[in-house]
N, C-alpha and C positions, 0 to 999 in steps of 0.2 A: 297582379304583379310588382304593383308599388308597398307591397306589404314585406318587411324585411323578413318574415319568417319563413318565405316561402321563397328567396333569393335563392336558398340551395338546389328548391324543385325546379323553378325556370329560368336559371342563371341568364338565358339568352333573353327572353322576355322580359327580363328584370332591366337586364343593361337597357335592351331597345326604348321602354318604355318612359325610364329614368331620361335617356336624351330626347323625348319624343316631345316635340314643341305645339302645345295647345291641344295637350290629350281631351280636353272635353269635345272632338270631334268625333274621337272611337265612340264615345258615351253616347253622343246624339244617334248615330249609325248603329248601334245595337238594339237602340230602342225600337228603330224603325226595318230592322232589317228582317224580319220573319212577320212584321204587321200583317202584310196582307195573304198569309197562310189561309187558307178557306175560302178566297172568295173566288176561286177560279181563274184560269190564267196562268201566267207566271210571276211568283208573289215577289221576285227581286225585282222585276221591273215595277211593278206596282207600288210594291214598298219605295222605290226608286223616285217615283213619280210623288207619292206622299211626303217624302224627305227634303226634296224641291222646292215645296210649294211651303212648308214648313220654314226652311232655311229664307226663303224669300218673304214671309209674314213677319221672320225675325231679325230682317236685316242682315244675316250671317254674309261676310263678305265673300266675292266669287271664288277666291283658292280655296274657303275653308268648303263652301258648299257643293263645290266641284268633288273634292277628296270624301266628303260625305255619302252624297248622290253614287258617287262610281264605287267605294265599298259597300255599297246596299246591291247594287247591280251585278258586282262581280265576286260576291261574297261566297260564293261555292268555291270559285274556281281553282284557287290554291290547293284544297284540299281534294278536287277533284284528277287535276297533274299528278301532285304528288303521289294519288294510289292509285290513277289509272294508266298514266303513261310511263315510259321509260325515261326516268329522271337522269340516265347515263348517257343519253342519247343529245349532244350539242344542239341538234335541231330544236328539239323539245324545250331543252333550257330558252332557245333565243328566240321563238315564239312566244311562251311566256315573260321575256324581258321586256320584249317587244308593245304587251297588252300592258305589262306595269309601269314602264318606261322610266320612271325615276325612283331612286332611293327611298323618300318619304312613303310615297304608294305602296311599295314593295313593304317598309315596315309595317305600316300600316295594316297591312292586308294579312300579313302573318301574324302580328299579334291581334286582330280580329279572329284570325281562322281557328288557332289554339283554344283562342278563349269560348270561341264558339262549340268547337268538338266537346272540350272540357265541361262545360256548363250544361250542355245537353245530357248525359248519362254516365256513370260510371263504366256503364259496360264499354260505350263509344271508344273511348280512348285507350291508349296504350303506348308503350314506349318505342313501339315500331314505329307507330303512326309519326308520332313525335321527331323519331330520327328521320322519316322520309320528307317532313317539313322542313326540317333543318337542312337536310340536303338540298333541297329545291334550293331555300332560303340564300344559302351561302356562293350554291351555282350562279343561282342569278344576279346577286350581289358582285360577283365577278366578272360577267359580261355588261353589267351595267358600269363599272368602272372601266372596263374595256372600250366603252362608246358604244354597247350594245351588239360587238359584234359576236357572230358565231365562230367559235373555235374550229381551224381546220380539223377535219380529224385525223390526219394522218399525225398530227403535230399532237394533238390529245394522244394519241395511242402510245408516242413515244415517248409524251412525258409519264404517262401510268408506267410503262414498260421499266424506263430508266430508277422511276422511284420504287418498283418491286424489287430491281436488282440491288438496289442499295440498303432494301431492309431484308434481302438473302443474306447479304457481307456480315450481318450481327449474328449468322448461324456459323461463319467461318466456312461457307461454301463457295467452290469453284468459282471463278468469273463465268464460266461457260457449261455452269450447272443444268440451265436453262435450257441449253437450246434443243436437246432432244424432243421435249415438251413441247414447245413452243414452237418449232416447226407443223404440229397438227393442230395448231388453233387458227383461227381467222381475228379479221378484224371484227367480227359480231362480239367474239367474246371478250375483247380488250376494250369494247366499248360498254359492256354490260357488267363489266368488272370493276371495283376497285383496286387501285395499285396493293392492299394491303390483304385482298381475297385470292389476287393473282399470286402474290408471294406466299401466300398459307396452301393453296394448289401446288406449288412449285416445291414447295419443300416437301409434301406428301407424296408426288409421282412424279418426280424428275428422276427415278434411277429405273423405276417400271411403267413406263408410257405401253406397255405392250403385254400387261400384265393379263392372265387368263380370269385369275379369281376376281370379284369386284373386292373394289376398294371402298370403304366408308370413313370417313372422320369427321367428329363434331367436337364443335366446342362451345364455350360458352359463348353469346354476344357480345364481342368486344365492344360493342355502343348501347348496350342496355338489357333488358332480362331477354330471357328464352335462351335458345340454342340455335347454332346454325351447323347445319350438314352436308356434306359434301359425299356425292358418290360418283365410284369413276368405275365403269365396268362396260365389256362390250355390250352394244347395245341390243335390248330385247323388246320383243313384242309386250303392249300392255304396261311397261316398266311405270310409266305415272302412277297408274291406276294402282299399283302393285306399293309403290313407295306411300299413295296416298291410305291405303288401306292399315300399313303396318303403324306408320305416325299415330292414327285414328286410333289404333286399340292399343299404343303406348301411353297415351294420353296427352297428346299435344294436336294443336290446330297449324295449319301451316299460313302463314299470312304474305309469304312472299317466296317464290319460285323463280329460278334462272334455267332454263332447260338447253343443252349445249350437247352439240352432235359433232365430234371431232372430225379431221380428215380421212383418220384411218377407221371410221367408223366404232369409235368408243361414246360410251356415254357420259358426260362431265354436268352433272345436276348439283346446285346449291338450293337448300332451302334454309327460311328462317322460320322459327317453330316457337312457339310459345304455350306453356302448359294450362292444360284447362284442369281444375281441381286442384288437390293437394295431392299427388300420387310420389310425392316424394321431389327429392330438391334435383335442381338440374344438373348439379355436378355429379352424383348419383347416377343420372341416367345415362351419362353419356359411355362408359362402357359397357353397358347393357345395348344400347341403341348399336356400337359400333358390331357387337361381335353377332346380335341377334340379326342385325340387319346383313351384314356380309355372311350370313349362311344361308339367309334365305334367299339373296340374289345369286349365289352358289349353286342353290339348286332351283332351277327355275320349274315355276309352276302354276297353276291359274290363281290369279288375284283372290287375295283372301278379303272379302268382305268385313269392315269395321261392324263392332258390334251395335246392336240397336239399341237407343238410347232413346230417353222420355222425351217427346216435344214439349215445349213449355204450353203450361196453360193458357197464356195469351195466344200464342200462334193457333191453339184450338178452337178459343172463341172468338177470334179477329185474324182469318185468315189474312196470308197477302196475296193476291194475284201476281203471278211469277208474271216475269217479261224478261223476253230471249229476244237479241240482236244481232245479227252477222253482217259487217260492213267492212269495204277495205280499207285496209290504211293507207297512211296520205301518201304513200311511196308506191303503192300498188302491188308489192311483194306479198303482202300476205295480208292477215284477214284479222279482223278483231271482235272477238264474242264476249258480247255482255250480257252479264247474267244478274237477273235481280231477283231474289225470293224469300221467300219464310226461312230463318236457319230453324236449322235440325241435323241431329245426327246422321253421318252417310251423305250427306247433301255430295259435297266436295267429289267423292268416293263415285255417287250416283253422276255425274258430269261428266269424269275422266273415263269412265266405262261405255259412257254412249259416245264421245269424242273418240276413242279407241276404235268401236264400233264401225264408226263412218272411215277410219283408218285415214281420221284428221290426226298432223303433228304438230305437238305443243312447242312452243319456244319459253313462253311467258307468260307468269299467273303473277295477277295481285289480285291478294285476296279480303275482303275488307268486309267488317262485321258491322252494323249499325244498329246496335240493341236486338232485336227481334229480327231483324232482316239482313241479309245478305246483300253485297253488290259485287261481283265479281268480274275481272277483266281478263281475258286472255287473249294472247296473240297466235295463230294457228295457221297454218298452210296443210296442203296436200286436199287427198280426199273430194277429189273432182270439184272444191270448192269455187272455182270458177264458174261454174255452170250455175245458173239461179234456181234451176230446180233442186240441185243437191242441196245448196244453202236453205232454201223453203224446207225439205224433207227432215236434216238438222236440225233446223231452229222448231218444228212440230214436234219430234220425239223428244227431244230437250223440255219442250212447255208440257208434255204430257205425263214425262216421268218427274219433274216438278211440283208436280200437285198434289195438293196433300191427301 
C-alpha cells in the first residue's frame, strides 16, 4: 500500500497507510496473526497470547501492544461482517463500531483485512469483496464520527429516498413519478438497497408496477467488475432456483443476492454477478441476459439444472467436510443458514432446490468463495423453521446433498 505503482489499485488503502502512525505495528500483527494455526483451538486467541508475550519481551508500549494484540484477536471480524451480515442495517454497523471503538483501530483492521485476503490467494479476492469492505469501513467511520450512535432507521430511510429522488431528477422525470411503485415497497427494501439502486429500480419500473410479464434489467456494476441484474415479476414457486440455474448456464457466479417481495405479491430481486472464465465481455452479455431471462420467466416451468462441470483435482483428493448450521437471527424474525463446503459446479443450485423443497423463503444471500471452499450465508424464513425438528431435518438433508 506504500508503493506508488499500486496507488491506483488500492486508493483508499494507500491513503490510509500514508497517514497511519507507526505502521510497524501492522507488520508485527501480520507476523503473528496465523502463527497458531494447526495447534488446535482458536488460532486468533492463541496468536494474540504469543503476540502479547512478544510485546512485553521487547518493551513495546501499552498503546501499541493493545492494538497489535487486538488486531490478531479480531483479524477475521471485518471480513465476516462484510461478507455474512447485512451491512445496510444500521444495527450491524452500530455493533461493529462498538467493537472497533475508534478510527485508528478501524483503519488498522481495514488495512489488515485487505492485505490478508489479497495475500491468501488470487482466487480469494475480487472487486465485490473490496466493495463490501470499503462500504463497511465508510459506514463505520460515519458512525464513529457521530459518537458511535446508531442511525435512526426512519431517518436513514428518508435520507436514502431523498437521495434517490435527487438522482431521478437527472432524467427529467416528474417529482411524483415514484409514488405508485414506492407504495408497494416496505422499510426492509429501503434499508437493504442504496439510493442509487432505488433510483435505478424506480426508473425501470415506475410506469409498470402491475406488469404481467417479467421485467429484467442488467447493467455493468457501477462500482467494479461484473454485472448487476434486477428481476421484477409476479412471484412464482422455485424462482430463486430458476435464476441460479440460468445464471450458472450463462457463465456467471452469484456473489450477492437481495430477495424482496412487494406488498402486492411481486418479486423484486437483485443479483450481483461475476463472470466465470472467458465467455465474452460483460457488456455484450447484458442484452442476452435481459432477453433470455425474460423469456424463461414469462413461460414458467421447472427449474433447469446448471451444466455439470469438473470438480477440481484438489477437492477430489482433499475433500472438505461440509458444515451446515441454522440459527435464529438477533431479532428473532428470521433464521441464518450458514453453509461451508467444497466449491463445485451447481452447488448453489443444490442449496436453492433443497430450500424450495422445504418451503423456506429466501431473503438475502451472501456468497463467499475462499479458494476451493465456499462459505455462504442465507437469511431465510417459513418452512416451519420455528420447529426444532424441521430445522434439523433441513440441516441433515443439506449435509447429505453437499457431500461429494
